[in-house]
Backbone as CSV, one residue per row, in Angstrom:
resi,resn,N_x,N_y,N_z,CA_x,CA_y,CA_z,C_x,C_y,C_z
1,UNK,-1.778,6.263,-17.725,-0.852,7.310,-17.376,0.228,6.772,-16.431
2,UNK,-0.171,5.982,-15.459,0.794,5.433,-14.504,1.785,4.502,-15.197
3,UNK,1.322,3.729,-16.147,2.213,2.807,-16.856,3.251,3.591,-17.650
4,UNK,2.825,4.633,-18.332,3.742,5.430,-19.151,4.733,6.202,-18.293
5,UNK,4.246,6.856,-17.235,5.127,7.713,-16.446,6.016,6.939,-15.469
6,UNK,5.488,5.868,-14.907,6.253,5.132,-13.878,6.979,3.910,-14.413
7,UNK,6.503,3.359,-15.531,7.087,2.159,-16.131,7.356,1.079,-15.086
8,UNK,6.290,0.590,-14.452,6.474,-0.395,-13.377,7.035,-1.716,-13.884
9,UNK,7.779,-2.365,-13.026,8.316,-3.678,-13.383,7.218,-4.727,-13.243
10,UNK,7.444,-5.865,-13.857,6.477,-6.963,-13.802,6.211,-7.345,-12.352
11,UNK,4.975,-7.711,-12.067,4.621,-8.146,-10.728,3.885,-7.117,-9.893
12,UNK,3.744,-5.898,-10.423,2.988,-4.868,-9.710,1.555,-5.345,-9.487
13,UNK,0.997,-5.059,-8.320,-0.393,-5.382,-8.013,-1.172,-4.075,-7.953
14,UNK,-2.252,-3.986,-8.740,-3.107,-2.802,-8.770,-4.422,-3.168,-8.092
15,UNK,-4.748,-2.457,-7.024,-5.966,-2.740,-6.271,-7.058,-1.739,-6.627
16,UNK,-8.242,-2.238,-6.956,-9.377,-1.383,-7.308,-10.646,-1.905,-6.641
17,UNK,-11.713,-1.118,-6.805,-13.015,-1.628,-6.388,-13.572,-2.487,-7.526
18,UNK,-14.839,-2.892,-7.421,-15.404,-3.796,-8.418,-16.146,-3.062,-9.528
19,UNK,-15.732,-1.844,-9.821,-16.356,-1.088,-10.901,-16.227,-1.807,-12.236
20,UNK,-17.213,-1.619,-13.097,-17.230,-2.327,-14.379,-16.016,-1.988,-15.238
21,UNK,-15.495,-0.757,-15.112,-14.324,-0.387,-15.917,-13.111,-1.226,-15.544
22,UNK,-13.018,-1.667,-14.290,-11.880,-2.459,-13.840,-12.047,-3.946,-14.141
23,UNK,-13.246,-4.359,-14.453,-13.509,-5.752,-14.800,-13.583,-5.952,-16.313
24,UNK,-13.450,-4.857,-17.067,-13.584,-4.946,-18.527,-12.416,-5.718,-19.140
25,UNK,-12.692,-6.348,-20.256,-11.651,-7.110,-20.960,-10.511,-6.203,-21.410
26,UNK,-10.819,-5.000,-21.866,-9.774,-4.074,-22.327,-8.812,-3.716,-21.191
27,UNK,-9.368,-3.398,-20.035,-8.548,-3.022,-18.882,-7.678,-4.190,-18.432
28,UNK,-8.284,-5.367,-18.309,-7.537,-6.549,-17.867,-6.470,-6.946,-18.882
29,UNK,-6.755,-6.758,-20.180,-5.761,-7.053,-21.216,-4.576,-6.087,-21.116
30,UNK,-4.855,-4.824,-20.826,-3.787,-3.837,-20.659,-2.883,-4.225,-19.493
31,UNK,-3.496,-4.621,-18.367,-2.702,-5.051,-17.222,-1.858,-6.277,-17.566
32,UNK,-2.468,-7.245,-18.238,-1.754,-8.474,-18.602,-0.581,-8.173,-19.536
33,UNK,-0.798,-7.253,-20.476,0.260,-6.869,-21.418,1.496,-6.346,-20.685
34,UNK,1.272,-5.658,-19.568,2.374,-5.084,-18.798,2.736,-5.918,-17.575
35,UNK,2.205,-7.149,-17.514,2.477,-8.087,-16.420,2.131,-7.499,-15.055
36,UNK,0.972,-6.850,-15.017,0.447,-6.258,-13.784,-0.711,-7.126,-13.314
37,UNK,-0.768,-7.400,-12.024,-1.817,-8.235,-11.449,-2.952,-7.364,-10.925
38,UNK,-4.175,-7.721,-11.302,-5.355,-7.000,-10.827,-5.806,-7.575,-9.488
39,UNK,-6.166,-6.702,-8.558,-6.702,-7.099,-7.262,-7.944,-6.258,-7.027
40,UNK,-9.053,-6.899,-6.724,-10.302,-6.171,-6.488,-10.754,-6.319,-5.056
41,UNK,-11.370,-5.264,-4.562,-11.916,-5.299,-3.211,-13.056,-6.303,-3.133
42,UNK,-13.303,-6.797,-1.948,-14.411,-7.708,-1.749,-15.736,-6.965,-1.800
43,UNK,-16.747,-7.600,-2.286,-18.062,-6.976,-2.397,-18.556,-6.568,-1.008
44,UNK,-18.890,-5.295,-0.884,-19.433,-4.792,0.371,-18.398,-4.555,1.463
45,UNK,-17.119,-4.690,1.142,-16.077,-4.489,2.146,-15.389,-3.149,1.895
46,UNK,-15.860,-2.113,2.541,-15.336,-0.764,2.296,-13.896,-0.605,2.762
47,UNK,-13.430,-1.450,3.659,-12.068,-1.309,4.179,-11.006,-1.713,3.170
48,UNK,-11.362,-2.552,2.200,-10.412,-2.948,1.165,-9.890,-1.745,0.388
49,UNK,-10.738,-0.760,0.215,-10.396,0.367,-0.651,-10.309,1.678,0.137
50,UNK,-10.164,1.605,1.430,-10.234,2.791,2.283,-9.165,3.835,1.958
51,UNK,-7.968,3.411,1.637,-6.894,4.368,1.355,-7.219,5.194,0.114
52,UNK,-7.661,4.530,-0.948,-7.990,5.266,-2.172,-9.242,6.118,-1.989
53,UNK,-10.221,5.613,-1.248,-11.424,6.403,-0.980,-11.044,7.698,-0.264
54,UNK,-10.128,7.596,0.685,-9.691,8.780,1.428,-8.916,9.741,0.530
55,UNK,-8.058,9.200,-0.330,-7.313,10.045,-1.254,-8.263,10.861,-2.128
56,UNK,-9.253,10.191,-2.713,-10.171,10.906,-3.601,-11.066,11.874,-2.837
57,UNK,-11.403,11.568,-1.603,-12.145,12.529,-0.785,-11.286,13.772,-0.548
58,UNK,-10.014,13.571,-0.206,-9.113,14.710,-0.010,-8.957,15.517,-1.294
59,UNK,-8.819,14.844,-2.419,-8.709,15.529,-3.703,-9.915,16.435,-3.931
60,UNK,-11.092,15.909,-3.688,-12.309,16.707,-3.879,-12.382,17.864,-2.891
61,UNK,-12.111,17.574,-1.621,-12.247,18.605,-0.589,-11.178,19.686,-0.705
62,UNK,-9.941,19.292,-0.948,-8.834,20.247,-0.951,-8.654,20.965,-2.282
63,UNK,-9.117,20.353,-3.361,-8.829,20.939,-4.662,-10.087,21.199,-5.492
64,UNK,-10.803,20.165,-5.845,-11.898,20.300,-6.806,-12.998,21.218,-6.293
65,UNK,-13.451,21.009,-5.072,-14.555,21.813,-4.548,-14.127,23.227,-4.158
66,UNK,-12.808,23.473,-4.092,-12.293,24.795,-3.716,-11.873,25.635,-4.924
67,UNK,-11.918,25.047,-6.110,-11.396,25.703,-7.310,-12.493,25.881,-8.345
68,UNK,-12.502,27.028,-8.983,-13.431,27.295,-10.079,-12.631,27.224,-11.375
69,UNK,-12.826,26.160,-12.125,-12.082,25.949,-13.362,-12.776,26.653,-14.519
70,UNK,-11.983,27.281,-15.382,-12.526,27.979,-16.544,-13.036,27.003,-17.592
71,UNK,-12.394,25.832,-17.665,-12.799,24.836,-18.663,-12.281,23.455,-18.244
72,UNK,-12.660,22.464,-19.018,-12.291,21.074,-18.713,-10.771,20.887,-18.744
73,UNK,-10.114,21.479,-19.724,-8.663,21.329,-19.864,-7.925,21.866,-18.634
74,UNK,-8.383,22.983,-18.124,-7.767,23.554,-16.924,-7.945,22.625,-15.723
75,UNK,-9.132,22.030,-15.612,-9.400,21.095,-14.518,-8.510,19.863,-14.621
76,UNK,-8.380,19.313,-15.813,-7.537,18.128,-16.016,-6.090,18.437,-15.640
77,UNK,-5.590,19.577,-16.068,-4.205,19.957,-15.765,-3.981,20.111,-14.262
78,UNK,-4.899,20.788,-13.594,-4.752,21.020,-12.170,-4.887,19.736,-11.352
79,UNK,-5.857,18.927,-11.675,-6.089,17.680,-10.948,-4.941,16.700,-11.206
80,UNK,-4.449,16.649,-12.435,-3.293,15.791,-12.742,-2.081,16.218,-11.929
81,UNK,-1.857,17.518,-11.832,-0.732,18.018,-11.036,-0.902,17.631,-9.565
82,UNK,-2.115,17.758,-9.031,-2.380,17.380,-7.646,-2.042,15.912,-7.418
83,UNK,-2.489,15.052,-8.335,-2.270,13.612,-8.177,-0.795,13.263,-8.270
84,UNK,-0.099,13.816,-9.245,1.313,13.503,-9.433,2.155,14.060,-8.271
85,UNK,1.822,15.261,-7.819,2.582,15.888,-6.745,2.256,15.309,-5.368
86,UNK,1.083,14.657,-5.237,0.654,14.081,-3.960,1.635,13.014,-3.546
């Protein structure tokens, strides 16, 4: 979604934790295709990812846990709006 909406220039660095989805060949190939550099947090170093951890905590506290969604589609729309507008 970020690649399509933001169209980043070559050289962007994307920082993630060491989740398997971020280490997958498909994900890394997508980044390489768009000339994006992958950066992963160090194992056991929570400070590497503190900003994103805080963002997702705020998302849950301010939006997800405070809202009763009628269905999955409504949740996706609302959460996407929160992220884009943040």
